[in-house]
KELOLO-903252 format. One record per atom (N, C-alpha, C): residue in one letter; atom name; x, y, z. Coordinates in steps of 0.02 Angstrom, whole numbers, plus 32768, in hexadecimal, padded with zeros to 4 digits. Each point is the difference from the previous one (the first is absolute). Last residue first. Layout:
N
A|CA|X|Y|Z
...
//
This chain:
66
L|N|9AA7|326E|9EF8
L|CA|7FF3|802A|7FC5
L|C|8035|7FF5|7FCB
A|N|7F90|7F5C|80C9
A|CA|803D|8022|7FEA
A|C|7FF1|8028|7FC0
K|N|7F41|7FCD|80B8
K|CA|8020|7FE2|7FC5
K|C|803D|8029|7FED
W|N|7F7E|7FD1|80FA
W|CA|8008|802E|7FC8
W|C|8023|7FDB|7FC7
C|N|7FD9|7FA6|80DC
C|CA|7FBE|8012|7FE7
C|C|8004|8031|7FC6
R|N|8097|7F3E|808F
R|CA|8008|803A|7FD4
R|C|7FBD|800E|7FDF
C|N|8043|7F86|80F3
C|CA|7FDA|7FFC|7FC0
C|C|800C|803F|7FD8
I|N|80AD|7F93|80B0
I|CA|7FD1|8036|7FFC
I|C|7FDE|7FFC|7FBC
L|N|808E|7F4B|80AD
L|CA|7FEF|8018|7FBD
L|C|7FCA|8035|8003
F|N|80CB|7F9A|809F
F|CA|7FBC|8019|8007
F|C|7FEE|8020|7FBE
E|N|80BD|7F36|8039
E|CA|7FF0|8042|7FE6
E|C|7FB6|8011|800C
G|N|8081|7F58|80AC
G|CA|7FF0|8005|7FB9
G|C|7FEF|8046|7FEA
G|N|8091|7FF7|80D8
G|CA|7FD1|7FCE|7FE8
G|C|7FF6|8008|7FB5
H|N|80E5|8043|8093
H|CA|7FC0|8016|7FE5
H|C|7FD5|7FC5|7FED
K|N|80D8|7FE5|8066
K|CA|7FF3|8045|8012
K|C|7FBA|8016|7FED
V|N|806B|7F03|804A
V|CA|7FEA|802A|7FC8
V|C|7FF0|8046|8019
P|N|80BB|7F69|807F
P|CA|7FB7|8005|7FF7
P|C|7FEE|802E|7FC6
R|N|80E2|7F63|8019
R|CA|7FE8|8044|8006
R|C|7FB4|8002|7FF8
G|N|8069|7F1B|805B
G|CA|800E|802F|7FC9
G|C|7FE1|8043|800D
I|N|7F95|7F17|805C
I|CA|8042|801E|8004
I|C|800A|802E|7FC4
T|N|7F25|7F93|809B
T|CA|801B|8014|7FBF
T|C|8045|801F|800A
G|N|7F5F|7FB0|80AE
G|CA|8039|7FD5|7FEC
G|C|801D|8012|7FBC
E|N|7F0C|8056|8028
E|CA|802B|7FE7|8037
E|C|8036|7FD2|7FE4
A|N|7F96|80C3|7F66
A|CA|7FEF|7FBD|8019
A|C|8033|7FEB|8035
R|N|7FB3|8102|7FC1
R|CA|8035|7FCF|7FF7
R|C|7FED|7FBD|801F
P|N|7F53|80BE|7F9A
P|CA|8023|7FEC|803D
P|C|8033|7FC8|7FF1
P|N|7FCA|80AB|7F3A
P|CA|7FDB|7FCD|8026
P|C|8027|7FEE|803F
A|N|800E|80F6|7F8E
A|CA|801F|7FBE|7FFD
A|C|7FD7|7FCE|8028
P|N|7F85|80D7|7F91
P|CA|802F|7FEF|8037
P|C|801B|7FB9|7FF8
L|N|7FBE|807B|7F1F
L|CA|7FDC|7FED|803C
L|C|8032|7FF1|8038
R|N|802E|80AB|7F2C
R|CA|8008|7FBC|801A
R|C|7FD7|7FF7|803E
F|N|8012|80A3|7F0F
F|CA|7FF2|7FFD|8047
F|C|8005|7FB8|8016
V|N|8064|809D|7F29
V|CA|7FEB|7FBE|8019
V|C|7FF5|8005|804B
Q|N|8019|80A8|7F11
Q|CA|7FFF|7FFA|8048
Q|C|7FE6|7FBB|8014
D|N|8020|8071|7F21
D|CA|801F|7FC0|8010
D|C|8004|7FF5|804C
S|N|7FA5|80C8|7FA0
S|CA|7FDD|7FCB|7FDD
S|C|801D|7FBB|800F
R|N|8002|80D0|80B0
R|CA|8024|7FEA|7FC5
R|C|7FDB|7FC6|7FDF
L|N|7F79|80B7|808C
L|CA|8029|7FC4|800A
L|C|8024|7FF1|7FBF
R|N|7F9D|80F2|8070
R|CA|7FFE|7FCF|7FC9
R|C|802C|7FC5|8012
G|N|7F82|809D|80BE
G|CA|8034|8001|7FCE
G|C|7FF6|7FCB|7FCA
L|N|7FB7|8068|810C
L|CA|7FE5|7FF7|7FBD
L|C|8039|8002|7FCE
V|N|7FBF|7FF2|811D
V|CA|8034|7FFC|7FCD
V|C|7FDF|7FF1|7FBD
Q|N|7FB5|807B|80F7
Q|CA|7FED|7FCF|7FCD
Q|C|8036|8003|7FCA
V|N|7FFC|8046|8119
V|CA|800B|800F|7FB9
V|C|7FE4|7FC8|7FD5
P|N|802E|8030|8104
P|CA|7FC0|800F|7FE0
P|C|8008|8016|7FB7
M|N|80A1|7F4C|808C
M|CA|7FF7|8048|7FF7
M|C|7FBE|800D|7FDC
D|N|8064|7F26|802B
D|CA|7FEA|801C|8040
D|C|7FF6|804C|7FFD
A|N|804E|7F7F|7F40
A|CA|7FC0|7FE5|8016
A|C|7FE6|801F|8041
L|N|80CF|801B|7F69
L|CA|7FD5|8038|8013
L|C|7FBD|7FE9|801D
L|N|80A5|7F63|7FB1
L|CA|8025|802D|802D
L|C|7FD4|8039|801A
F|N|7FA6|7F69|7F5F
F|CA|800F|7FDC|803E
F|C|8022|802F|8032
A|N|7FDA|8052|7F29
A|CA|7FC0|7FF9|8023
A|C|800A|7FDC|8043
L|N|80BA|8012|7F73
L|CA|7FEF|8041|801C
L|C|7FBE|7FFD|8026
R|N|8045|7F3E|7F8C
R|CA|802C|800E|8038
R|C|7FEF|8042|8022
A|N|7F8C|7FC8|7F3C
A|CA|7FEE|7FD0|8035
A|C|802B|800D|803E
L|N|802E|807D|7F3B
L|CA|7FC4|8015|8023
L|C|7FEC|7FD1|8039
D|N|80E5|8046|7F81
D|CA|7FE3|7FC1|8017
D|C|7FC3|8011|802C
Y|N|8062|809F|7F30
Y|CA|8003|7FF1|8048
Y|C|7FDF|7FBD|800F
G|N|8007|806C|7F25
G|CA|8045|7FF2|8015
G|C|8007|7FEE|8049
G|N|7F34|8049|7F7F
G|CA|8010|7FB9|7FFD
G|C|8046|7FEE|8017
N|N|7F8A|80DD|8066
N|CA|8001|7FE5|7FBD
N|C|8017|7FB7|8002
F|N|7F75|808D|80C6
F|CA|8042|7FEC|7FE7
F|C|7FFA|7FE9|7FB8
V|N|7F72|808E|80D9
V|CA|7FFF|7FE6|7FBC
V|C|8048|7FF3|7FE9
V|N|7F5C|8025|80EA
V|CA|8045|8003|7FE8
V|C|8002|7FDD|7FBD
L|N|7F3F|8079|80AE
L|CA|800C|7FD3|7FC8
L|C|8047|800B|7FE7
M|N|7F71|8029|80F2
M|CA|802F|801A|7FD1
M|C|800C|7FCA|7FCB
//
């Protein structure tokens, strides 16, 4: 089953939530969408709040702005 969404939905989150179902998620991404890598492992003896996210995951733009 193909589930189609517009740019107003969080496709990455929906794909994660629907991963165990027999569906494919298709949709548009926002132009300012930022994907993050997993947080690096915490160093031994570090104090303070741990980081929530790693660096940005860059997606190559293969199209030209009109």
